N, C-alpha and C positions, 0 to 999 in steps of 0.2 A: 456574272457570279464572281468572277476571277477580281474584277475591281471591286466586288463587296467585300470580299478575303482580305484583299491588300489594304482598303481604308479600315478594316477591323484592326488589323495588324498596326497601322499606324495610329489609332486612337489609343491602343493599349499600352505604345511607348510612349507617348505625349500627354496622357492624362495625368500619371503620377507626377508631372512636371507644374502641370498647371491647375491639379487639384490635389491640395495636401491629404484630404480624407482617404484617396485611394493609396497613397504611400502609408498613412497611417493602417488601414487596414490589412495591408500588404505585411507591415510588420508585425500587427497583432497576430496574423496568422502563424509567422515564424515564430513571435514567442510563445504562443500557444502550444506549439509542436516542441519546443524547446523544455519548457516547463512542465507538459504532461507525458511527454514520449521520450524523454534522454532514459537511457537507460541508468538504473540506480546504481551509483558505486559506494563501496565500503567510506567509511568516515574516513578522511585523509589523516595518514600516520605521518605525515611529513610537515605541515602546519598547523600552528598552535596559534588561535587569536588571544590576547590577553586587553580587555574592554577596560576602559573607564566607564563608569555606569553612576547611576544616582547614588547607590549603595556607597560606591568609591568616594565620590564628593562628600558623603553625607559625614566622612572621617577625616576631612580636611577644614582648616579654619576658613578658607575663601575656596569659590568655585571657579574662577577664572581670572588669569592665566593659571593653568594648573601648576600648582606647589612642585617647585623643581627639585627641593631635597626629596619630595615624597617619590618623583619619578626618578631621579638619582637612586635611591634606594631598589627600585624595582627593577631599572637595569643591572645593578651590581647584584642583585639574588638572581637574576636570569644567568648572569654571567658564569655565576656560581654551578648551577645545573648543567654547564656542558651543551648550551643551545648551539645549533651548528651557525645562526645568524640572526639578527633582530632587522626588523622594517619598523619605524616609529612614525606613523601617521600623526604627528603633534607637531603643528606649525610655533618655533620660538619667533614670534614677529613683534615682540614687545619685551621691553625689560620689566622684571618684577622686582626682586630682593636681591639687590647687587650680591650678597654673598652665597646666596642660594642659585643665582644664575650662574656665576663662577665652579660652584660644585658641581653641577649637572655638567656643564661643558668639560670641566676636568676628568669626572667620571667617564663620559663618552669617549675621550679621545684614550684612556687609559683601558678600556675594556679589551680584552683578549677575544673575545664575539665579535665576528664582523658587523658592524650596524651602518643603516643607511637611513638618513634624518630626512624627513620632507620637507619639501619647500614649495613655494607658489609663486606666482605673479601677479600684475594687474588684472589678467584675465580671474582669479579668484577674488578678486576686489580689494587686495590689499592695497594698501595709502605709499606714496612714495616712502614717508619715512617709516613704518612698518618693513616695506621692500631691500630699506636701507639698514634696519635692525637685522633682520633674518640674514641677508647677505653676511653682514659681519659676522653674527653670532655662530654660523655654521660653517666657516671659511677651516678650510682644512679636512671636513667632513665629507663622509660618501654621502651624496645627494641623491633625490630621486622625488619629482613632482608627484603633488599629490591629488592632481587634476583628475577627472573623470569626463570621457567623451560620452554627452548625450543628447539624444536625436532632438533635434531641433523642434519638430512636430509634437512629439508627446513626453519629452523629457526622460526616457528609457535609456539607461547604459547598456549600451548592445556593442560597445567597442573598447580594446584597452587603448590607454593612453600613451602614444609612441615617445612622448618627450618633446623636447626641441632644444635648439641650439642657443648657447648664451657665451658670447664673446669668443666664438670659435670651438667651443668645446660643447659636445653633445650631451645633454643631459637628460636620459631616461625617464619613464614613468617610474612611480615609486617600486610597483612589482617589477619591472623589469631591473629595476638598479638591484634589487634584493638577488635577482636571478643572476645578475652579472656578476655580484659579489661572490657567488657560488661557483663561477667558473662558466656561467652559462652564458646564453646570447640573448639582449633583450630585441623586442622586434624591432625593424627597420623601419616598418609604417605603422599606420592603424591598422588593426586586426579585430576581425568579428570575435566577440569574447562569448565563448562555449563554457556556460556555466556549468559547474559540479553538480550532478543531482545528486541529492542525498539518500541515504540507504533506505529510509522509510519517513513517513510525515511526521514521526516522534524525533528523529535523530538529525542535528545537523549536520551538514556536509564537513563543517570542522568543530573541533573540540574548543570551548570557549570558557577562559576563567577569569574573573573578575582583579583586576589589578592590585587592590587590596589585600589579597587572599594570596598573592604569588608566593612571598617568603614562608608560608606555612605548608604549603601544598608539597607534595613528594617531587623531589629533583627528577626523578624518572620521567615524569609527565613531560618534562621540558628537553631532556638531554638528546642530544644530536635532532633536534627538530628544529626547525625554522618559526621565529617567535613574530607575530606583527602584533603592532600594539596601536590600539585607538579607541577613538571615543564610540560608544554605545548607549547614546540617549534620546529620549522620545523625541527631542524638537531640534537635533543637529546633526548636520551630517549625515541625512537619510537620502537615500534616492531610489527611484522605481527601476526595478529591474523585472528580465523577463519573466518571471516568476509571476509578476502582478497580474499576466494574463489569466491565471486560473487561481490565483490564491488570494486577490485581491489585497488588502493591506500587509500581509505576510509578504507579499513578495517587495516589500520597502524596504532596503535593507542598510545598513551601517556603510560607511565608506569603507572602512578598514575590512569588512566582510567580500567586499567585492575586489578589493587588493588581493585577497585571500584567493577568490577564482580566478584571477588573470595570473595568479604567481603559480597555482597549481595548474593551470592551461599550459604554460611556460614550461613546466618542469616536465610534463608528459608530452610534450610537443606536440600538441594537439592542435588541430586547425578545423574551422569549419568550412565544409566543403559547399562550392556554389558551381552550380552549372555555367560555362561561358556565355556570351553574349549570344553566340550563334546558335547555342543549344536553347538558349530561352526563346531566341526568336523560330527555331525549330518546333517549340510548342507551342508557340502563339498561333504559327500556320498549322498546325495540326486541329488543334480545338479550334480556330476560325474555319477550318474545312468543314469540321465535323459538324458544328453552327450551321453551315450551307448544305449541308446532306440534309438535317434534321429538317430546314424549310423547304426542302425540294420534294421529299417525300411526299405522296398525296395521303395524309394523315388529317386526322381532327387536330385542333389547336389542343385540345385535352391530353392528346397521346403525345401530340409534340411537347408541350409543358412536361409531361412525366418522361420523356427521353433525356430532355434537358436537366430535369432534376437529377435524374439518374448519372447522368455523366457527369455533374457536378460531384455527386456524394461520391463517386468511384474515383474522381480525380483527386479529392482530398483524402479519401482512404489511401490512395497509394500513396501521396507525397508525404502522409503520416508513415506509412512503412518505409519509403527511402529514407527518412530521417532516423527512425527507430532503428533499422538494420542494418543501413548503408552509411550515414552518418552527411548523408545529402540532403542539403536546403534549397528545394525546388521552389520559385516562384508560384503561388497559389491563386491569388485575386486577379493579377493580369492573364493568363491562359483562360481563366473563368470570365474574365468580361470578353476578350476576343472571341469566347464561345456565344455569351449571349447577345454580344453587339452583331456579330456575323449572322447568328440565326433570326434575331429581328429585325434587320434591314433585309434580310431574305427573305421573310415573311412579307413583309411590307412592300417589297419590290413584286414579288410573284402576285400577293394580293391586289397589287396596282394594275399589274398587269391582265389578272383575271377579270379585275372590272371593267377594264377596256374592251376587253375581249366580249363580255357578256353585254355590254353597250352595244358594241359594233353589230352583234348578232341580233339584238332587241331591234335597233334600228333597220338593219339590213333585211330582216326577214319579216317583221311584224305585218306589213303591207301584203304578204305573199301565204304567210303559214298561220295556221288557227293556234291562239295563244299558247294552248296546252304543247304545240310542238316546239313553238318558240321555247317554251322552258325547258323541254327536252334537251332542247340543244343547247340552251346555256348550261343546264345542270351537266350536260357532256358532249363540249365541242370538238372530241374528236371524232363525231359522228360525220363532221364536215371533212371530207375528203377532198380536198383542192385539187389532187390530180385526177378526179375524176372515177368512177368505177361502174360496171355492169350489175344491172340488177333490174328486175321486173318489176312494170307499173301499170298501173291500169287509169286510164285515161278518159275523161268524159267533156265533151266539145257541147257547147250550147251556143244557139242565136235566135233572132228573132224573125218568125216567119215572115214572108213578104217584107222584109225591112226596105229593099230598095224602093218598093212601091210607094210604104210608107213616108221615105222622105221625099218623094215627088209632090206628095200631096199636102206634107206640113211644111210649116214656116219653123226656121230654126230655134225660135223662143220656144216653140211647143216640143220640137223635137228633142233639145238637150236635156232638159228635165225630164224627158221618159226615156230617154237612153241613161241616164244617171241612176234614175230610180231603179231600172232594170237591172244595171250591172251591180250596182250596190247590194241589192236583192240577193241577185246568184254569187255575189261573192261571199254573204253572210252564209246562205245555206251552204256553200261548199265549205266555209270554215268552219260551220258547225260541225261537219262531217268529217273534218280532218283532212281535206284537200287544200294541196298547194298551188296557187295561182301560177300557172305557166305564161300565159298572154293576155291580151285584151285586144281584139283585130276589130274596129268599128263596134258591132252589135254582137258578134263573136267572143265566147270566153272560153278558154282553155285552161283545166285542171287536172292534176294527177295525183295519185296516192303512191305510199310506199317509198318517198324521198323527200327530204334528205334523211328523214327516221323511219326507221322498221315501221310497217303495220302489216303485222301477219294476215289480217281480216281485209287487205284492200280490195281483194276480188267482189268481196261481199259488199262494199261502201256503196 
């Protein structure tokens, strides 16, 4: 039994590494808890998103690259509002009109509001010429990588991009760079992204305004707030998030919104708490042991299935409570697999052992016991007391009268068939009455009642 538990634990540790769908299911359960059970928060009062939308592009002479005179006007308008900082999730990876390019760069360099400009590298699909222009255009500016960390199994963004080192200089991700510009510390490594839950289904987590309206909106809406600028277009820069687990396509968010969630997490110093590897192993051991207990108990398969389902539902419910009330994200799929593998293997093991025992009983006793008594032993092998027991028995002895004289008068070819017919007949009669064959000695047969199974009416047999 201990070996089965150990094998079950090894399986749940190894399976996610060789079967991606196991890890996908585990990730999905995390996403579902984060999307459905994260405590709602008030709409952020610190971060505002300014979006480049289809309506914005319709006011410009061309769609791409974004008109840099227009962007310079938006930045100047935001600077005049007294914003705390600006994060710009727009890549300047190619030249446009020289005068407009120069105007935008001059505007950025002369802003009084701290501004972080997004950069990217070959990981984002930039060509060498694009990287070269981007490096030249953003020289002297505060930079942050626009990269997002996606799960390679399902493409969901679940982590904050920590940045990378370039020529000896550590450049954080865009959200980390904005946080650093405000005096904070960007993450040292990849951290799990804890998305901010909106106050309700109709209110987004962050206020959002279209870029072409910034100049006419009240300055108070931006004053002393962090403004992140990026695209919100139907087919560009959109990514799956944990919200997709329960909200479908509504959980596919613009990159700028994901950066806002990351920045909000840094500003609130929020961390996703997960059990250590040791604690995870403990979960596996406990669930695998419970699976073995279910396999061992003498219940029907239906009852065992109900117990298994009850444990699964209970564990999922508790995992939801731990996240909702304590912010602890425990594994779900792996422990349930440990429970199921242990229970299944346990049932198979004990089933095989029972089948072997029943086969042994049938083979060992079918020549000595009535079929009904054999079946009773098979149904309840505990009736066999290997160490012996004391009980009252009723014996019956039979033999053939004058058998010795008969043997002297008959040749073996006549005697043996006669003796076999007699013994077979006596054995059948005794078996029909529930007797147990004790021994056959020549023409003598010995049967008894009330063992190895109880026969309360044995004296009357």
